[in-house]
mmCIF file of the N, C-alpha and C atoms, coordinates in Angstrom:
data_MODEL
# 
_entry.id   MODEL 
# 
loop_
_atom_site.group_PDB 
_atom_site.id 
_atom_site.type_symbol 
_atom_site.label_atom_id 
_atom_site.label_alt_id 
_atom_site.label_comp_id 
_atom_site.label_asym_id 
_atom_site.label_entity_id 
_atom_site.label_seq_id 
_atom_site.pdbx_PDB_ins_code 
_atom_site.Cartn_x 
_atom_site.Cartn_y 
_atom_site.Cartn_z 
_atom_site.occupancy 
_atom_site.B_iso_or_equiv 
_atom_site.pdbx_formal_charge 
_atom_site.auth_seq_id 
_atom_site.auth_comp_id 
_atom_site.auth_asym_id 
_atom_site.auth_atom_id 
_atom_site.pdbx_PDB_model_num 
ATOM 1   N N  . UNK A 1 1  ? 95.237  0.103  -22.431 1.00 0.00 ? 1  UNK A N  1 
ATOM 2   C CA . UNK A 1 1  ? 93.850  -0.057 -22.048 1.00 0.00 ? 1  UNK A CA 1 
ATOM 3   C C  . UNK A 1 1  ? 93.196  1.317  -22.083 1.00 0.00 ? 1  UNK A C  1 
ATOM 4   N N  . UNK A 1 2  ? 92.003  1.365  -22.679 1.00 0.00 ? 2  UNK A N  1 
ATOM 5   C CA . UNK A 1 2  ? 91.238  2.595  -22.774 1.00 0.00 ? 2  UNK A CA 1 
ATOM 6   C C  . UNK A 1 2  ? 89.844  2.333  -22.231 1.00 0.00 ? 2  UNK A C  1 
ATOM 7   N N  . UNK A 1 3  ? 89.375  3.163  -21.359 1.00 0.00 ? 3  UNK A N  1 
ATOM 8   C CA . UNK A 1 3  ? 88.025  3.076  -20.785 1.00 0.00 ? 3  UNK A CA 1 
ATOM 9   C C  . UNK A 1 3  ? 87.109  3.963  -21.594 1.00 0.00 ? 3  UNK A C  1 
ATOM 10  N N  . UNK A 1 4  ? 86.190  3.370  -22.359 1.00 0.00 ? 4  UNK A N  1 
ATOM 11  C CA . UNK A 1 4  ? 85.287  4.123  -23.226 1.00 0.00 ? 4  UNK A CA 1 
ATOM 12  C C  . UNK A 1 4  ? 83.880  4.194  -22.650 1.00 0.00 ? 4  UNK A C  1 
ATOM 13  N N  . UNK A 1 5  ? 83.703  3.790  -21.402 1.00 0.00 ? 5  UNK A N  1 
ATOM 14  C CA . UNK A 1 5  ? 82.389  3.812  -20.741 1.00 0.00 ? 5  UNK A CA 1 
ATOM 15  C C  . UNK A 1 5  ? 81.285  3.437  -21.687 1.00 0.00 ? 5  UNK A C  1 
ATOM 16  N N  . UNK A 1 6  ? 80.681  2.367  -21.643 1.00 0.00 ? 6  UNK A N  1 
ATOM 17  C CA . UNK A 1 6  ? 80.774  1.330  -20.625 1.00 0.00 ? 6  UNK A CA 1 
ATOM 18  C C  . UNK A 1 6  ? 81.685  0.172  -21.037 1.00 0.00 ? 6  UNK A C  1 
ATOM 19  N N  . UNK A 1 7  ? 82.500  0.329  -22.042 1.00 0.00 ? 7  UNK A N  1 
ATOM 20  C CA . UNK A 1 7  ? 83.378  -0.766 -22.432 1.00 0.00 ? 7  UNK A CA 1 
ATOM 21  C C  . UNK A 1 7  ? 84.848  -0.421 -22.221 1.00 0.00 ? 7  UNK A C  1 
ATOM 22  N N  . UNK A 1 8  ? 85.670  -1.463 -22.296 1.00 0.00 ? 8  UNK A N  1 
ATOM 23  C CA . UNK A 1 8  ? 87.127  -1.301 -22.160 1.00 0.00 ? 8  UNK A CA 1 
ATOM 24  C C  . UNK A 1 8  ? 87.760  -1.829 -23.424 1.00 0.00 ? 8  UNK A C  1 
ATOM 25  N N  . UNK A 1 9  ? 88.768  -1.147 -23.937 1.00 0.00 ? 9  UNK A N  1 
ATOM 26  C CA . UNK A 1 9  ? 89.538  -1.637 -25.088 1.00 0.00 ? 9  UNK A CA 1 
ATOM 27  C C  . UNK A 1 9  ? 90.960  -1.917 -24.585 1.00 0.00 ? 9  UNK A C  1 
ATOM 28  N N  . UNK A 1 10 ? 91.393  -3.153 -24.815 1.00 0.00 ? 10 UNK A N  1 
ATOM 29  C CA . UNK A 1 10 ? 92.718  -3.562 -24.433 1.00 0.00 ? 10 UNK A CA 1 
ATOM 30  C C  . UNK A 1 10 ? 93.476  -3.858 -25.718 1.00 0.00 ? 10 UNK A C  1 
ATOM 31  N N  . UNK A 1 11 ? 94.673  -3.263 -25.870 1.00 0.00 ? 11 UNK A N  1 
ATOM 32  C CA . UNK A 1 11 ? 95.471  -3.483 -27.064 1.00 0.00 ? 11 UNK A CA 1 
ATOM 33  C C  . UNK A 1 11 ? 96.719  -4.250 -26.653 1.00 0.00 ? 11 UNK A C  1 
ATOM 34  N N  . UNK A 1 12 ? 96.918  -5.431 -27.188 1.00 0.00 ? 12 UNK A N  1 
ATOM 35  C CA . UNK A 1 12 ? 98.066  -6.267 -26.830 1.00 0.00 ? 12 UNK A CA 1 
ATOM 36  C C  . UNK A 1 12 ? 99.212  -6.034 -27.792 1.00 0.00 ? 12 UNK A C  1 
ATOM 37  N N  . UNK A 1 13 ? 100.406 -6.401 -27.352 1.00 0.00 ? 13 UNK A N  1 
ATOM 38  C CA . UNK A 1 13 ? 101.617 -6.400 -28.201 1.00 0.00 ? 13 UNK A CA 1 
ATOM 39  C C  . UNK A 1 13 ? 101.961 -5.036 -28.794 1.00 0.00 ? 13 UNK A C  1 
ATOM 40  N N  . UNK A 1 14 ? 101.780 -3.989 -28.012 1.00 0.00 ? 14 UNK A N  1 
ATOM 41  C CA . UNK A 1 14 ? 102.102 -2.653 -28.470 1.00 0.00 ? 14 UNK A CA 1 
ATOM 42  C C  . UNK A 1 14 ? 103.584 -2.391 -28.274 1.00 0.00 ? 14 UNK A C  1 
ATOM 43  N N  . UNK A 1 15 ? 104.306 -2.005 -29.322 1.00 0.00 ? 15 UNK A N  1 
ATOM 44  C CA . UNK A 1 15 ? 105.733 -1.698 -29.165 1.00 0.00 ? 15 UNK A CA 1 
ATOM 45  C C  . UNK A 1 15 ? 105.896 -0.471 -28.244 1.00 0.00 ? 15 UNK A C  1 
ATOM 46  N N  . UNK A 1 16 ? 106.763 -0.613 -27.250 1.00 0.00 ? 16 UNK A N  1 
ATOM 47  C CA . UNK A 1 16 ? 106.917 0.473  -26.309 1.00 0.00 ? 16 UNK A CA 1 
ATOM 48  C C  . UNK A 1 16 ? 108.360 0.557  -25.801 1.00 0.00 ? 16 UNK A C  1 
ATOM 49  N N  . UNK A 1 17 ? 108.626 1.628  -25.078 1.00 0.00 ? 17 UNK A N  1 
ATOM 50  C CA . UNK A 1 17 ? 109.905 1.834  -24.441 1.00 0.00 ? 17 UNK A CA 1 
ATOM 51  C C  . UNK A 1 17 ? 109.635 1.805  -22.926 1.00 0.00 ? 17 UNK A C  1 
ATOM 52  N N  . UNK A 1 18 ? 110.382 0.983  -22.200 1.00 0.00 ? 18 UNK A N  1 
ATOM 53  C CA . UNK A 1 18 ? 110.188 0.846  -20.750 1.00 0.00 ? 18 UNK A CA 1 
ATOM 54  C C  . UNK A 1 18 ? 111.491 1.305  -20.073 1.00 0.00 ? 18 UNK A C  1 
ATOM 55  N N  . UNK A 1 19 ? 111.368 2.279  -19.179 1.00 0.00 ? 19 UNK A N  1 
ATOM 56  C CA . UNK A 1 19 ? 112.528 2.778  -18.404 1.00 0.00 ? 19 UNK A CA 1 
ATOM 57  C C  . UNK A 1 19 ? 112.993 1.672  -17.473 1.00 0.00 ? 19 UNK A C  1 
ATOM 58  N N  . UNK A 1 20 ? 114.269 1.338  -17.511 1.00 0.00 ? 20 UNK A N  1 
ATOM 59  C CA . UNK A 1 20 ? 114.806 0.276  -16.661 1.00 0.00 ? 20 UNK A CA 1 
ATOM 60  C C  . UNK A 1 20 ? 114.949 0.703  -15.186 1.00 0.00 ? 20 UNK A C  1 
ATOM 61  N N  . UNK A 1 21 ? 114.874 1.991  -14.955 1.00 0.00 ? 21 UNK A N  1 
ATOM 62  C CA . UNK A 1 21 ? 115.000 2.476  -13.585 1.00 0.00 ? 21 UNK A CA 1 
ATOM 63  C C  . UNK A 1 21 ? 113.638 2.613  -12.874 1.00 0.00 ? 21 UNK A C  1 
ATOM 64  N N  . UNK A 1 22 ? 112.658 3.195  -13.542 1.00 0.00 ? 22 UNK A N  1 
ATOM 65  C CA . UNK A 1 22 ? 111.384 3.434  -12.882 1.00 0.00 ? 22 UNK A CA 1 
ATOM 66  C C  . UNK A 1 22 ? 110.221 2.648  -13.438 1.00 0.00 ? 22 UNK A C  1 
ATOM 67  N N  . UNK A 1 23 ? 110.394 1.992  -14.626 1.00 0.00 ? 23 UNK A N  1 
ATOM 68  C CA . UNK A 1 23 ? 109.348 1.205  -15.208 1.00 0.00 ? 23 UNK A CA 1 
ATOM 69  C C  . UNK A 1 23 ? 108.323 2.006  -16.041 1.00 0.00 ? 23 UNK A C  1 
ATOM 70  N N  . UNK A 1 24 ? 108.553 3.326  -16.189 1.00 0.00 ? 24 UNK A N  1 
ATOM 71  C CA . UNK A 1 24 ? 107.658 4.159  -16.981 1.00 0.00 ? 24 UNK A CA 1 
ATOM 72  C C  . UNK A 1 24 ? 107.596 3.631  -18.428 1.00 0.00 ? 24 UNK A C  1 
ATOM 73  N N  . UNK A 1 25 ? 106.401 3.569  -18.965 1.00 0.00 ? 25 UNK A N  1 
ATOM 74  C CA . UNK A 1 25 ? 106.194 3.069  -20.319 1.00 0.00 ? 25 UNK A CA 1 
ATOM 75  C C  . UNK A 1 25 ? 105.842 4.263  -21.224 1.00 0.00 ? 25 UNK A C  1 
ATOM 76  N N  . UNK A 1 26 ? 106.494 4.333  -22.382 1.00 0.00 ? 26 UNK A N  1 
ATOM 77  C CA . UNK A 1 26 ? 106.202 5.381  -23.349 1.00 0.00 ? 26 UNK A CA 1 
ATOM 78  C C  . UNK A 1 26 ? 106.169 4.764  -24.760 1.00 0.00 ? 26 UNK A C  1 
ATOM 79  N N  . UNK A 1 27 ? 105.569 5.531  -25.665 1.00 0.00 ? 27 UNK A N  1 
ATOM 80  C CA . UNK A 1 27 ? 105.383 5.071  -27.043 1.00 0.00 ? 27 UNK A CA 1 
ATOM 81  C C  . UNK A 1 27 ? 105.923 6.092  -28.018 1.00 0.00 ? 27 UNK A C  1 
ATOM 82  N N  . UNK A 1 28 ? 106.377 5.642  -29.162 1.00 0.00 ? 28 UNK A N  1 
ATOM 83  C CA . UNK A 1 28 ? 106.822 6.557  -30.196 1.00 0.00 ? 28 UNK A CA 1 
ATOM 84  C C  . UNK A 1 28 ? 105.603 7.307  -30.709 1.00 0.00 ? 28 UNK A C  1 
ATOM 85  N N  . UNK A 1 29 ? 105.830 8.423  -31.388 1.00 0.00 ? 29 UNK A N  1 
ATOM 86  C CA . UNK A 1 29 ? 104.741 9.182  -31.962 1.00 0.00 ? 29 UNK A CA 1 
ATOM 87  C C  . UNK A 1 29 ? 103.924 8.372  -32.954 1.00 0.00 ? 29 UNK A C  1 
ATOM 88  N N  . UNK A 1 30 ? 104.606 7.579  -33.757 1.00 0.00 ? 30 UNK A N  1 
ATOM 89  C CA . UNK A 1 30 ? 103.897 6.759  -34.769 1.00 0.00 ? 30 UNK A CA 1 
ATOM 90  C C  . UNK A 1 30 ? 102.993 5.750  -34.087 1.00 0.00 ? 30 UNK A C  1 
ATOM 91  N N  . UNK A 1 31 ? 103.485 5.077  -33.043 1.00 0.00 ? 31 UNK A N  1 
ATOM 92  C CA . UNK A 1 31 ? 102.685 4.075  -32.363 1.00 0.00 ? 31 UNK A CA 1 
ATOM 93  C C  . UNK A 1 31 ? 101.537 4.752  -31.650 1.00 0.00 ? 31 UNK A C  1 
ATOM 94  N N  . UNK A 1 32 ? 101.729 5.879  -31.016 1.00 0.00 ? 32 UNK A N  1 
ATOM 95  C CA . UNK A 1 32 ? 100.664 6.606  -30.319 1.00 0.00 ? 32 UNK A CA 1 
ATOM 96  C C  . UNK A 1 32 ? 99.546  6.985  -31.283 1.00 0.00 ? 32 UNK A C  1 
ATOM 97  N N  . UNK A 1 33 ? 99.899  7.459  -32.478 1.00 0.00 ? 33 UNK A N  1 
ATOM 98  C CA . UNK A 1 33 ? 98.922  7.838  -33.478 1.00 0.00 ? 33 UNK A CA 1 
ATOM 99  C C  . UNK A 1 33 ? 98.123  6.624  -33.965 1.00 0.00 ? 33 UNK A C  1 
ATOM 100 N N  . UNK A 1 34 ? 98.837  5.498  -34.170 1.00 0.00 ? 34 UNK A N  1 
ATOM 101 C CA . UNK A 1 34 ? 98.154  4.295  -34.652 1.00 0.00 ? 34 UNK A CA 1 
ATOM 102 C C  . UNK A 1 34 ? 97.207  3.712  -33.566 1.00 0.00 ? 34 UNK A C  1 
ATOM 103 N N  . UNK A 1 35 ? 97.649  3.831  -32.307 1.00 0.00 ? 35 UNK A N  1 
ATOM 104 C CA . UNK A 1 35 ? 96.791  3.407  -31.196 1.00 0.00 ? 35 UNK A CA 1 
ATOM 105 C C  . UNK A 1 35 ? 95.507  4.230  -31.165 1.00 0.00 ? 35 UNK A C  1 
ATOM 106 N N  . UNK A 1 36 ? 95.632  5.531  -31.284 1.00 0.00 ? 36 UNK A N  1 
ATOM 107 C CA . UNK A 1 36 ? 94.466  6.394  -31.282 1.00 0.00 ? 36 UNK A CA 1 
ATOM 108 C C  . UNK A 1 36 ? 93.540  6.081  -32.428 1.00 0.00 ? 36 UNK A C  1 
ATOM 109 N N  . UNK A 1 37 ? 94.106  5.804  -33.595 1.00 0.00 ? 37 UNK A N  1 
ATOM 110 C CA . UNK A 1 37 ? 93.309  5.445  -34.759 1.00 0.00 ? 37 UNK A CA 1 
ATOM 111 C C  . UNK A 1 37 ? 92.610  4.106  -34.566 1.00 0.00 ? 37 UNK A C  1 
ATOM 112 N N  . UNK A 1 38 ? 93.294  3.144  -33.970 1.00 0.00 ? 38 UNK A N  1 
ATOM 113 C CA . UNK A 1 38 ? 92.679  1.816  -33.706 1.00 0.00 ? 38 UNK A CA 1 
ATOM 114 C C  . UNK A 1 38 ? 91.486  1.970  -32.771 1.00 0.00 ? 38 UNK A C  1 
ATOM 115 N N  . UNK A 1 39 ? 91.658  2.713  -31.694 1.00 0.00 ? 39 UNK A N  1 
ATOM 116 C CA . UNK A 1 39 ? 90.579  2.918  -30.744 1.00 0.00 ? 39 UNK A CA 1 
ATOM 117 C C  . UNK A 1 39 ? 89.405  3.619  -31.406 1.00 0.00 ? 39 UNK A C  1 
ATOM 118 N N  . UNK A 1 40 ? 89.701  4.624  -32.185 1.00 0.00 ? 40 UNK A N  1 
ATOM 119 C CA . UNK A 1 40 ? 88.619  5.380  -32.863 1.00 0.00 ? 40 UNK A CA 1 
ATOM 120 C C  . UNK A 1 40 ? 87.846  4.473  -33.811 1.00 0.00 ? 40 UNK A C  1 
ATOM 121 N N  . UNK A 1 41 ? 88.550  3.549  -34.471 1.00 0.00 ? 41 UNK A N  1 
ATOM 122 C CA . UNK A 1 41 ? 87.925  2.645  -35.430 1.00 0.00 ? 41 UNK A CA 1 
ATOM 123 C C  . UNK A 1 41 ? 86.967  1.664  -34.764 1.00 0.00 ? 41 UNK A C  1 
ATOM 124 N N  . UNK A 1 42 ? 87.351  1.178  -33.571 1.00 0.00 ? 42 UNK A N  1 
ATOM 125 C CA . UNK A 1 42 ? 86.545  0.112  -32.969 1.00 0.00 ? 42 UNK A CA 1 
ATOM 126 C C  . UNK A 1 42 ? 85.608  0.581  -31.856 1.00 0.00 ? 42 UNK A C  1 
ATOM 127 N N  . UNK A 1 43 ? 85.700  1.842  -31.468 1.00 0.00 ? 43 UNK A N  1 
ATOM 128 C CA . UNK A 1 43 ? 84.942  2.275  -30.292 1.00 0.00 ? 43 UNK A CA 1 
ATOM 129 C C  . UNK A 1 43 ? 83.438  2.155  -30.433 1.00 0.00 ? 43 UNK A C  1 
ATOM 130 N N  . UNK A 1 44 ? 82.885  2.292  -31.617 1.00 0.00 ? 44 UNK A N  1 
ATOM 131 C CA . UNK A 1 44 ? 81.437  2.162  -31.784 1.00 0.00 ? 44 UNK A CA 1 
ATOM 132 C C  . UNK A 1 44 ? 80.978  0.742  -31.834 1.00 0.00 ? 44 UNK A C  1 
ATOM 133 N N  . UNK A 1 45 ? 81.855  -0.224 -32.066 1.00 0.00 ? 45 UNK A N  1 
ATOM 134 C CA . UNK A 1 45 ? 81.460  -1.610 -32.134 1.00 0.00 ? 45 UNK A CA 1 
ATOM 135 C C  . UNK A 1 45 ? 81.728  -2.364 -30.828 1.00 0.00 ? 45 UNK A C  1 
ATOM 136 N N  . UNK A 1 46 ? 82.443  -1.764 -29.902 1.00 0.00 ? 46 UNK A N  1 
ATOM 137 C CA . UNK A 1 46 ? 82.735  -2.427 -28.626 1.00 0.00 ? 46 UNK A CA 1 
ATOM 138 C C  . UNK A 1 46 ? 81.547  -2.382 -27.705 1.00 0.00 ? 46 UNK A C  1 
ATOM 139 N N  . UNK A 1 47 ? 81.287  -3.536 -27.067 1.00 0.00 ? 47 UNK A N  1 
ATOM 140 C CA . UNK A 1 47 ? 80.158  -3.636 -26.165 1.00 0.00 ? 47 UNK A CA 1 
ATOM 141 C C  . UNK A 1 47 ? 80.566  -3.721 -24.717 1.00 0.00 ? 47 UNK A C  1 
ATOM 142 N N  . UNK A 1 48 ? 81.543  -4.592 -24.409 1.00 0.00 ? 48 UNK A N  1 
ATOM 143 C CA . UNK A 1 48 ? 81.925  -4.777 -23.012 1.00 0.00 ? 48 UNK A CA 1 
ATOM 144 C C  . UNK A 1 48 ? 83.456  -4.677 -22.927 1.00 0.00 ? 48 UNK A C  1 
ATOM 145 N N  . UNK A 1 49 ? 84.155  -5.719 -23.347 1.00 0.00 ? 49 UNK A N  1 
ATOM 146 C CA . UNK A 1 49 ? 85.627  -5.706 -23.359 1.00 0.00 ? 49 UNK A CA 1 
ATOM 147 C C  . UNK A 1 49 ? 86.086  -6.129 -24.726 1.00 0.00 ? 49 UNK A C  1 
ATOM 148 N N  . UNK A 1 50 ? 86.933  -5.359 -25.321 1.00 0.00 ? 50 UNK A N  1 
ATOM 149 C CA . UNK A 1 50 ? 87.475  -5.618 -26.635 1.00 0.00 ? 50 UNK A CA 1 
ATOM 150 C C  . UNK A 1 50 ? 88.970  -5.713 -26.535 1.00 0.00 ? 50 UNK A C  1 
ATOM 151 N N  . UNK A 1 51 ? 89.564  -6.820 -27.012 1.00 0.00 ? 51 UNK A N  1 
ATOM 152 C CA . UNK A 1 51 ? 91.024  -7.013 -26.994 1.00 0.00 ? 51 UNK A CA 1 
ATOM 153 C C  . UNK A 1 51 ? 91.497  -7.029 -28.410 1.00 0.00 ? 51 UNK A C  1 
ATOM 154 N N  . UNK A 1 52 ? 92.471  -6.161 -28.733 1.00 0.00 ? 52 UNK A N  1 
ATOM 155 C CA . UNK A 1 52 ? 93.039  -6.033 -30.059 1.00 0.00 ? 52 UNK A CA 1 
ATOM 156 C C  . UNK A 1 52 ? 94.505  -6.362 -30.007 1.00 0.00 ? 52 UNK A C  1 
ATOM 157 N N  . UNK A 1 53 ? 95.015  -7.103 -31.015 1.00 0.00 ? 53 UNK A N  1 
ATOM 158 C CA . UNK A 1 53 ? 96.453  -7.371 -31.131 1.00 0.00 ? 53 UNK A CA 1 
ATOM 159 C C  . UNK A 1 53 ? 97.041  -6.269 -32.048 1.00 0.00 ? 53 UNK A C  1 
ATOM 160 N N  . UNK A 1 54 ? 97.849  -5.403 -31.516 1.00 0.00 ? 54 UNK A N  1 
ATOM 161 C CA . UNK A 1 54 ? 98.402  -4.294 -32.251 1.00 0.00 ? 54 UNK A CA 1 
ATOM 162 C C  . UNK A 1 54 ? 99.147  -4.770 -33.458 1.00 0.00 ? 54 UNK A C  1 
ATOM 163 N N  . UNK A 1 55 ? 100.017 -5.758 -33.313 1.00 0.00 ? 55 UNK A N  1 
ATOM 164 C CA . UNK A 1 55 ? 100.851 -6.209 -34.423 1.00 0.00 ? 55 UNK A CA 1 
ATOM 165 C C  . UNK A 1 55 ? 100.036 -6.746 -35.581 1.00 0.00 ? 55 UNK A C  1 
ATOM 166 N N  . UNK A 1 56 ? 98.914  -7.415 -35.281 1.00 0.00 ? 56 UNK A N  1 
ATOM 167 C CA . UNK A 1 56 ? 98.065  -7.918 -36.353 1.00 0.00 ? 56 UNK A CA 1 
ATOM 168 C C  . UNK A 1 56 ? 97.246  -6.812 -37.008 1.00 0.00 ? 56 UNK A C  1 
ATOM 169 N N  . UNK A 1 57 ? 96.927  -5.767 -36.301 1.00 0.00 ? 57 UNK A N  1 
ATOM 170 C CA . UNK A 1 57 ? 96.118  -4.712 -36.876 1.00 0.00 ? 57 UNK A CA 1 
ATOM 171 C C  . UNK A 1 57 ? 96.883  -3.715 -37.731 1.00 0.00 ? 57 UNK A C  1 
ATOM 172 N N  . UNK A 1 58 ? 98.177  -3.494 -37.428 1.00 0.00 ? 58 UNK A N  1 
ATOM 173 C CA . UNK A 1 58 ? 98.949  -2.495 -38.173 1.00 0.00 ? 58 UNK A CA 1 
ATOM 174 C C  . UNK A 1 58 ? 99.804  -3.142 -39.274 1.00 0.00 ? 58 UNK A C  1 
ATOM 175 N N  . UNK A 1 59 ? 99.816  -4.455 -39.333 1.00 0.00 ? 59 UNK A N  1 
ATOM 176 C CA . UNK A 1 59 ? 100.617 -5.137 -40.336 1.00 0.00 ? 59 UNK A CA 1 
ATOM 177 C C  . UNK A 1 59 ? 100.047 -4.970 -41.729 1.00 0.00 ? 59 UNK A C  1 
# 
């Protein structure tokens, strides 16, 4: 989820690594770069809340 004031971008189905001990979520460098690119692409068209499916966008 990214807060772009005044809208929010939510990206679903993002591949991630979750620590089984503390629950910390992290992303590979490739996924992080693609997420940044996705947000940059849609940020000017978002009005309120935008939900993106990661797997459908990067396929």
